[in-house]
C-alpha positions in Angstrom: -21.5 0.5 -23.3 -23.2 0.7 -19.9 -27.0 1.0 -20.1 -28.1 4.4 -19.2 -24.7 6.0 -19.5 -24.2 9.0 -21.7 -21.6 7.5 -24.0 -22.0 7.6 -27.8 -20.5 5.2 -30.2 -17.1 6.3 -31.3 -16.8 8.9 -28.6 -13.9 9.2 -26.2 -15.5 8.0 -23.1 -16.3 9.2 -19.6 -16.2 6.8 -16.8 -19.1 5.3 -15.0 -18.9 5.3 -11.2 -22.3 4.0 -10.4 -21.1 0.6 -9.4 -19.0 2.3 -6.7 -21.7 4.8 -5.6 -24.5 6.3 -7.7 -24.1 9.7 -6.1 -23.2 11.5 -2.9 -26.9 11.4 -2.0 -27.3 7.7 -2.5 -28.1 5.5 0.4 -25.1 3.3 -0.1 -22.7 6.3 0.1 -24.4 7.7 3.2 -24.4 4.2 4.8 -20.7 3.7 4.2 -19.9 7.1 5.7 -21.8 6.2 8.8 -20.1 2.8 8.9 -16.7 4.6 8.7 -17.7 6.7 11.7 -18.8 3.6 13.7 -15.9 1.4 12.7 -13.3 4.1 13.5 -14.9 4.4 17.0 -14.8 0.6 17.5 -11.2 0.5 16.4 -10.4 3.2 19.0 -12.4 1.3 21.6 -10.3 -1.8 21.0 -7.2 0.2 21.5 -8.1 1.7 24.9 -6.1 -0.9 26.8 -2.7 -2.3 25.9 -2.4 -5.6 24.2 -2.3 -8.3 26.9 1.2 -9.4 27.8 0.4 -13.2 27.7 0.5 -15.0 24.4 -2.9 -16.8 24.8 -4.7 -13.6 25.7 -2.9 -11.4 23.2 -3.6 -13.4 20.1 -7.4 -12.8 19.9 -6.9 -9.1 20.7 -4.3 -8.8 18.0 -6.5 -10.5 15.4 -9.4 -8.2 16.3 -7.2 -5.2 15.9 -6.0 -6.3 12.5 -9.6 -7.0 11.4 -10.7 -3.5 12.6 -7.8 -1.9 10.7 -8.7 -3.7 7.5 -12.4 -2.9 7.6 -12.0 0.8 8.5 -9.1 1.3 6.1 -11.1 -0.1 3.2 -14.1 2.0 4.0 -12.0 5.1 4.2 -10.2 4.4 0.9 -13.3 3.6 -1.0 -15.1 6.7 0.1 -12.2 9.0 -0.5 -11.3 7.5 -3.9 -14.9 8.1 -5.0 -15.0 11.8 -3.9 -11.6 12.5 -5.4 -12.6 10.8 -8.7 -15.7 13.0 -8.9 -13.7 16.1 -8.1 -10.8 15.4 -10.5 -13.2 15.4 -13.5 -14.7 18.7 -12.4 -12.6 20.8 -10.0 -15.4 23.4 -10.0 -17.8 20.9 -8.3 -18.2 22.4 -4.8 -20.2 19.4 -3.7 -17.3 17.1 -4.4 -14.9 19.4 -2.6 -17.3 19.5 0.4 -17.4 15.7 0.5 -13.6 15.5 0.4 -13.5 17.9 3.4 -16.2 15.9 5.2 -14.3 12.7 4.7 -11.1 14.2 6.0 -13.0 15.0 9.2 -14.5 11.5 9.3 -11.1 10.0 8.9 -9.5 11.8 11.9 -10.6 9.1 14.4 -9.1 6.4 12.0 -5.9 8.4 11.8 -5.8 8.6 15.6 -6.4 4.9 15.8 -3.6 4.1 13.4 -1.2 6.0 15.7 -2.4 4.2 18.8 -2.4 0.9 17.0 1.3 1.2 16.1 2.1 2.3 19.6 0.3 -0.7 21.1 2.2 -3.0 18.7 5.6 -1.4 19.7 4.7 -1.8 23.4 4.6 -5.6 22.8 7.2 -5.9 20.1 9.0 -9.0 21.5 5.7 -10.7 22.2 4.3 -10.1 18.7 7.5 -11.2 17.0 7.3 -14.4 19.0 3.6 -14.9 18.0 4.6 -14.5 14.4 6.9 -17.4 14.7 4.3 -19.7 16.3 0.8 -18.9 15.2 -0.8 -19.9 12.0 -3.5 -17.3 12.5 -1.0 -14.6 11.8 0.3 -16.2 8.6 1.0 -13.5 6.0 0.8 -10.7 8.6 4.6 -10.6 9.5 5.7 -7.9 7.1 2.7 -5.6 8.0 3.2 -6.0 11.7 7.0 -5.5 11.6 6.6 -2.4 9.4 3.9 -1.0 11.7 6.3 -1.4 14.7 9.0 0.4 12.7 6.5 3.2 11.9 5.9 3.6 15.6 9.4 4.9 15.9 8.5 7.8 13.6 5.4 9.2 15.1 4.6 11.7 17.8 2.4 11.1 20.8 -1.2 10.5 20.0 -2.5 14.0 20.8 0.2 15.6 18.6 -0.4 13.3 15.7 -4.1 14.0 16.0 -3.4 17.7 15.9 -1.1 17.4 13.0 -3.6 15.4 11.0 -6.4 17.8 11.8 -4.3 20.9 10.9 -3.2 19.2 7.6 -6.8 19.4 6.3 -6.7 23.2 6.3 -3.0 23.4 5.7 -1.0 21.1 3.4 -4.0 19.4 1.9 -5.7 22.7 1.2 -2.5 24.0 -0.5 -2.5 20.8 -2.7 -6.2 21.4 -3.7 -5.3 25.0 -4.6 -2.7 23.7 -7.0 -5.2 21.3 -8.5 -7.8 24.1 -9.0 -5.3 26.5 -10.5 -3.6 24.0 -12.8 -6.9 22.6 -14.1 -8.4 26.0 -15.0 -5.4 28.4 -15.6 -5.4 29.8 -19.1 -4.1 32.6 -21.3 -5.1 34.4 -24.5 -4.1 32.4 -27.5 -5.5 34.4 -30.5 -6.0 38.2 -30.2 -8.2 38.3 -33.2 -10.7 35.7 -32.2 -10.3 36.0 -28.4 -9.5 32.3 -28.1 -7.9 31.2 -24.9 -6.2 28.0 -24.0 -5.6 26.3 -20.7 -2.1 25.3 -19.6 -3.1 21.7 -20.2 -4.0 22.5 -23.8 -0.8 24.5 -24.3 1.3 21.6 -23.0 -0.4 19.3 -25.6 0.9 21.6 -28.3 4.4 20.6 -27.3 3.7 17.6 -29.5 2.7 19.7 -32.6 4.9 19.2 -35.7 5.0 23.0 -36.4 7.9 24.5 -34.4 6.3 27.9 -34.6 3.2 26.7 -32.8 5.3 24.8 -30.2 7.3 27.9 -29.5 4.2 30.1 -29.3 2.6 27.6 -26.9 5.8 27.4 -24.8 5.9 31.2 -24.3 2.1 31.3 -23.6 2.4 28.6 -21.1 5.2 30.3 -19.2 3.1 33.5 -19.3 0.2 31.6 -17.8 2.2 30.0 -15.0 3.9 33.4 -14.3 0.5 34.9 -13.8 -0.2 32.5 -10.9 3.3 32.1 -9.5 2.5 33.8 -6.2 -0.2 31.5 -5.0 1.6 28.4 -6.5 4.8 29.4 -4.7 2.8 29.9 -1.5 1.3 26.4 -2.0 4.7 24.8 -2.5 6.2 26.6 0.5 3.3 25.6 2.6 3.4 21.9 1.7 7.2 21.5 2.0 7.3 23.6 5.1 4.6 21.5 6.7 6.4 18.3 5.8 9.7 19.5 7.1 8.2 20.6 10.4 6.0 17.7 11.1 8.3 15.0 9.9 11.2 16.4 11.9 8.9 16.2 15.0 8.3 12.6 14.1 12.0 11.8 14.1 12.7 11.4 10.4 16.4 12.2 9.7 15.5 13.8 6.3 12.6 13.8 3.7 14.8 11.6 1.5 15.2 8.9 4.1 11.5 9.0 4.8 10.9 8.4 1.1 13.2 5.4 1.1 11.1 3.9 3.9 7.8 4.6 2.0 9.3 3.1 -1.2 10.5 0.1 0.8 14.0 0.4 -0.6 17.4 0.7 1.1 19.7 3.7 0.7 22.0 1.3 -1.1 19.3 0.5 -3.7 18.7 4.2 -4.2 22.4 5.0 -4.6 22.8 2.2 -7.2 19.8 3.5 -9.1 20.9 7.2 -9.0 24.4 6.2 -10.1 23.1 4.4 -13.1 20.8 7.3 -14.0 23.6 9.9 -13.8 25.8 7.6 -15.8 23.2 7.5 -18.6 23.2 11.3 -19.1 25.8 11.4 -21.9 23.7 8.9 -23.8 20.5 10.9 -23.4 22.4 14.1 -24.5 23.5 12.2 -27.6 19.9 11.3 -28.3 18.8 14.9 -28.0 21.6 16.1 -30.4 20.5 13.4 -32.9 16.9 14.6 -32.6 18.0 18.1 -33.2 19.9 17.0 -36.3 16.9 15.1 -37.6 14.7 18.3 -37.1 17.3 20.4 -38.8 18.2 22.4 -35.7 21.5 23.4 -34.1 20.1 22.4 -30.7 16.8 21.6 -29.1 14.8 24.0 -27.0 12.6 22.7 -24.2 9.6 23.0 -26.5 11.2 20.6 -28.9 11.5 17.7 -26.5 8.2 16.3 -27.5 8.3 17.3 -31.2 7.6 14.4 -33.6 10.9 13.4 -35.3 11.5 10.8 -38.0 10.7 10.2 -41.6 8.3 12.7 -43.0 9.0 15.3 -40.4 12.1 16.7 -42.0 10.8 16.9 -45.5 11.1 13.3 -46.6 7.9 12.1 -48.2 6.5 9.4 -45.9 3.1 8.4 -44.7 1.5 10.7 -42.2 1.8 9.9 -38.5 -1.1 7.6 -37.5 -3.9 9.0 -35.4 -5.6 6.5 -33.2 -9.3 6.3 -32.4 -10.4 5.3 -29.0 -11.8 2.0 -30.3 -8.5 1.2 -32.1 -6.6 2.0 -29.0 -8.6 -0.3 -26.8 -8.5 -3.2 -29.2 -4.7 -2.9 -29.8 -4.0 -2.7 -26.0 -6.1 -5.8 -25.3 -4.4 -7.8 -28.1 -1.0 -6.8 -26.8 -1.9 -7.9 -23.3 -3.2 -11.2 -24.7 0.2 -11.9 -26.1 1.7 -11.8 -22.6 -1.2 -13.1 -20.5 -4.7 -13.8 -21.9 -6.2 -12.9 -18.5 -4.6 -9.5 -18.7 -6.2 -9.0 -22.1 -9.6 -10.1 -20.9 -9.3 -7.7 -18.0 -8.4 -4.8 -20.3 -11.5 -5.5 -22.5 -13.6 -5.5 -19.3 -12.3 -2.1 -18.3 -13.1 -0.7 -21.8 -16.5 -2.3 -22.1 -17.7 -1.3 -18.6 -16.6 2.4 -18.7 -13.8 2.2 -16.2 -11.9 4.9 -18.1 -12.5 8.6 -18.3 -10.5 9.7 -21.3 -12.3 12.8 -22.6 -10.6 16.1 -22.1 -12.7 18.9 -20.9 -12.5 22.1 -18.9 -12.3 21.6 -15.1 -10.8 18.1 -15.5 -7.3 17.7 -14.1 -4.5 17.0 -16.5 -2.3 14.0 -16.7 -3.4 10.5 -15.9 -3.9 8.2 -12.8 -5.5 5.0 -11.7 -7.5 4.7 -8.5 -8.8 1.7 -6.7 -12.0 1.0 -4.8 -11.4 -1.9 -2.4 -15.0 -2.5 -1.4 -16.1 -2.8 -5.0 -13.0 -4.6 -6.1 -12.7 -2.3 -9.1 -10.4 0.4 -10.5 -11.0 3.5 -12.5 -8.6 5.3 -14.8 -8.4 9.0 -15.7 -6.5 10.1 -18.8 -6.7 12.7 -21.5 -6.8 10.9 -24.8 -6.0 12.9 -27.9 -5.3 10.3 -30.6 -1.5 10.0 -30.4 0.5 6.8 -29.8 1.5 8.5 -26.5 -2.1 8.5 -25.5 -2.3 4.8 -26.3 0.7 4.0 -24.1 -0.6 6.2 -21.3 -3.8 4.3 -21.3 -1.8 1.0 -21.2 0.3 2.4 -18.4 -2.7 3.1 -16.2 -4.3 -0.3 -17.1 -1.1 -1.8 -15.8 -1.9 -0.2 -12.4 -5.4 -1.5 -12.6 -4.2 -5.1 -13.5 -1.9 -4.9 -10.4 -4.9 -4.1 -8.3 -6.9 -6.9 -9.9 -4.3 -9.5 -9.0 -4.2 -8.5 -5.3 -7.7 -7.4 -4.6 -8.5 -10.7 -2.8 -5.6 -10.1 -0.4 -6.4 -8.4 2.9 -5.4 -4.7 3.4 -2.5 -5.8 5.5 -1.0 -7.5 2.4 -2.0 -5.4 -0.6 -0.6 -1.9 0.1 2.4 -1.6 -2.2 5.0 1.2 -2.5 5.4 3.8 -5.2 8.4 2.1 -6.7 6.6 -1.2 -7.4 3.4 0.5 -8.4 5.3 2.2 -11.3 6.9 -1.1 -12.2 3.5 -2.7 -13.0 2.4 0.2 -15.1 5.6 0.7 -17.1 5.7 -3.1 -17.7 2.2 -2.9 -19.3 3.4 0.1 -21.4 6.4 -1.8 -22.5 4.3 -4.7 -23.8 2.3 -2.3 -26.0 5.4 -0.5 -27.2 7.2 -3.6 -28.2 4.2 -5.0 -30.0 3.9 -1.8 -32.0 7.6 -1.8 -32.8 7.4 -5.4 -34.1 4.6 -4.6 -36.5 6.0 -1.3 -37.7 7.4 -0.4 -41.1 10.7 1.4 -41.4 9.3 4.9 -41.2 7.0 4.1 -38.3 9.8 2.2 -36.5 12.0 5.3 -36.3 9.1 7.3 -35.0 8.4 4.7 -32.4 12.0 4.5 -31.4 12.1 8.2 -31.0 8.9 8.2 -29.0 10.4 5.5 -26.7 13.6 7.5 -26.3 11.6 10.7 -25.6 9.7 8.9 -22.9 12.9 7.3 -21.4 14.5 10.7 -21.5 11.6 12.0 -19.4 11.6 9.1 -17.0 15.4 9.1 -16.5 16.9 12.4 -17.5 14.0 14.8 -16.6 13.1 12.8 -13.4 16.7 13.4 -12.3 16.2 17.1 -12.8 13.0 16.9 -10.7 14.9 15.0 -8.0 17.7 17.6 -8.0 15.1 20.4 -7.7 13.2 18.8 -4.8 16.3 18.0 -2.9 17.4 21.7 -3.2 14.0 23.0 -2.3 13.8 20.9 0.9 17.3 22.1 1.8 16.4 25.8 1.3 12.9 25.6 2.7 14.3 24.5 6.0 15.9 28.0 6.2 12.9 30.0 5.0 10.3 30.5 2.3 11.4 30.6 -1.4 10.0 33.3 -3.7 9.0 32.4 -7.3 12.2 33.7 -8.8 14.2 31.4 -6.5 12.1 28.4 -7.4 12.5 29.1 -11.1 16.3 29.5 -10.7 16.5 26.2 -8.8 14.5 24.4 -11.5 16.6 25.9 -14.3 19.8 24.9 -12.7 18.4 21.4 -12.1 17.5 21.1 -15.8 21.0 22.3 -16.8 22.6 19.7 -14.6 20.5 16.9 -16.1 20.1 17.9 -19.8 23.5 19.5 -20.1 24.3 20.5 -23.7 21.4 18.4 -25.0 19.2 21.4 -24.7 19.6 25.1 -25.4 19.9 26.6 -21.9 18.3 29.8 -23.1 15.0 27.9 -23.6 14.4 25.7 -20.6 11.3 25.5 -18.5 11.7 27.5 -15.2 8.1 26.9 -14.1 8.2 23.1 -14.2 7.8 23.3 -10.4 4.3 24.7 -11.0 3.4 22.0 -13.6 4.1 18.8 -11.7 1.5 17.9 -9.2 3.8 15.4 -7.4 5.6 18.3 -5.6 2.3 19.3 -4.0 1.9 16.2 -1.8 2.8 16.6 1.9 2.6 12.8 2.5 4.8 11.8 -0.5 8.0 13.7 -0.9 10.3 12.7 -3.8 7.6 11.1 -5.9 10.0 11.2 -8.8 12.7 8.5 -8.7 10.0 5.7 -8.4 9.3 6.3 -12.1 12.9 5.7 -13.0 12.9 2.6 -10.7 9.8 1.4 -12.4 11.1 1.8 -15.9 14.4 0.1 -15.4 12.9 -2.7 -13.2 10.1 -3.3 -15.8 12.7 -3.5 -18.6 14.5 -6.2 -16.6 11.2 -8.0 -16.2 10.4 -7.8 -19.9 13.9 -9.2 -20.7 13.1 -12.1 -18.4 9.8 -12.6 -20.3 11.6 -12.7 -23.6 14.0 -15.3 -22.3 11.3 -17.5 -20.6 8.4 -17.0 -22.9 4.7 -17.2 -22.0 5.5 -19.2 -18.8 6.8 -16.0 -17.3 3.3 -14.5 -17.0 2.5 -16.7 -14.0 5.7 -15.7 -12.3 4.9 -12.1 -13.0 1.6 -12.5 -11.3 3.4 -13.9 -8.3 5.8 -11.0 -8.2 3.0 -8.5 -8.2 1.2 -10.3 -5.5 4.2 -10.0 -3.2 4.5 -6.2 -3.6 2.4 -5.5 -0.5 4.1 -8.1 1.6 7.9 -7.5 1.3 10.6 -4.9 0.8 11.4 -4.1 -2.9 14.7 -5.9 -2.6 13.0 -9.1 -1.6 10.4 -8.8 -4.3 13.2 -8.3 -6.8 14.9 -11.5 -5.6 11.9 -13.5 -6.7 12.7 -12.4 -10.2 16.4 -13.2 -9.7 17.5 -9.5 -9.4 19.9 -7.8 -7.0 18.7 -4.2 -7.1 21.4 -3.0 -4.6 24.0 -3.4 -7.3 24.5 -0.6 -9.9 25.1 -3.3 -12.6 21.4 -4.3 -12.3 20.2 -0.9 -13.2 22.9 -0.5 -15.9 21.4 -3.4 -17.7 18.2 -1.5 -18.2 20.1 1.6 -19.3 22.0 -0.6 -21.8 18.7 -1.6 -23.4 17.6 2.0 -23.8 21.1 2.8 -25.2 20.5 0.2 -27.9 17.5 2.1 -29.0 19.5 5.3 -28.9 22.2 3.8 -31.1 19.7 2.8 -33.8 18.0 6.1 -33.7 21.2 8.1 -33.8 22.5 5.9 -36.7 19.4 6.9 -38.6 19.8 10.6 -37.8 23.4 10.5 -39.1 23.0 8.5 -42.3 19.3 7.8 -42.7 19.7 4.1 -42.5 17.7 1.8 -40.2 19.3 -1.2 -38.6 16.9 -3.4 -36.8 18.9 -3.4 -33.6 16.1 -5.0 -31.6 16.2 -8.2 -33.6 19.8 -8.6 -32.3 19.4 -7.4 -28.7 16.2 -8.9 -27.3 14.3 -6.5 -25.1 
């Protein structure tokens, strides 16, 4: 417990941000804001003239530009992460919102400098490539500089980029904040007699309730709540997607999807191989959903049954109650699991718990879901989640700690070498989650084993099957938004059709979730389109890494560290080759699907005849 913090023993914690900045009024925060202003100006000053054409004169200029980029970027990220962390735990905090707006203004010169920096690099492309071959001072900078030169091909002239970034603050970014504000506070009447209301976040939690009547009631109430805000949410989505299409077209991107490949540092061949494996897995996931329906005594599952607990004791068989986890139990279990893979990872997790790096307490005004954010100047991370005592909450916490461990391993690297793509970010988090799940599975009795298997399949179904529906939805929205705005009914229809294509006969098509476009915050980012398939990439890639760990034993932990340390310095294909993987081949992704299918086989066998066969003792995962 941090001295002076407001934590109580046994309580689900709030995070402590004081080691980052004590407050917006603190001298350290004010000083760093002023430093950002000054460093951005200096960065721009260095860029006033082209990089010299001679190697001897060019080298010190290039090194100075790289140093300015690193210092200004770290300042900007540290300040912005702090303001957004404060805001995300209280979206009604006008002071935090004002600071976010102020930091966006302060960052405009830095954004302008980035555009000019790339332009200056592209002007001297052949010279820089030659220097990279000859100069030790540029060791480790090759990937960053080559990628920056490539980015220069997809940007407008400086004044237009400056205008676009400025307009984004009151355009796409403002639409995104509208979604945050609405989704964190939107609610609906739950009990007419008592007048009790529930937020959409609380209603979504009830999707995990064992009573189907409560799940169904929550489902209809949630749809009612989203419908009440469909007009502003549709406007926000249209605004963000329209902005992205317009500006990125001006920048020369062939399509939003191809831009996402570049951001994810994957080739189209890798994406096609991944997508092919995902689509090939759909019959298996539909079998799982039908088996779950059988176990629940249903003809078919409704959308509100996707997260229902299923296993011994749920369908009338007398078994122990489902375990409820305390926060302390969760933290101790995660740390022990991490120890079994890498003692340093376990020590790191204990530090995060002990020093209040995690905000896990649910409360009004706090955003739903979970995320990890990094503070480069402090060399620390913070995790936001909404802990409610289920094993899902335990694995979510482990997932976010995986992100934090990733940052811990690369925080000593300069900014030019530690900025990794979404695909590999999700790999680190899902690998951590897998460690915890496998440990729980090994220690489980028969009844708990089936529940864990079902929980794992439920999660995989979301990461593969549901993610595919989200991808189908976003692809169609981009195609239609290019021709005009979409009204809420069109968005609902697109989402419903996407879910039908993905879930097929695994779900009752009369009870899908047409407002999932309003639920998922990832759609509301102008900078990151298609933030869906990286989760599938992460899960299947992490399963392959876990299989390598099982084959190699504890010695793999060092190689895993090396893999994570390369994630900001190479394309995903090159990082994968360090682990011995060829991710451009569908067969690689199908291996991960096969491991999930082994879980489905055991679970479905139980659903049919009530017998458990310990499949994982035969197929190492």
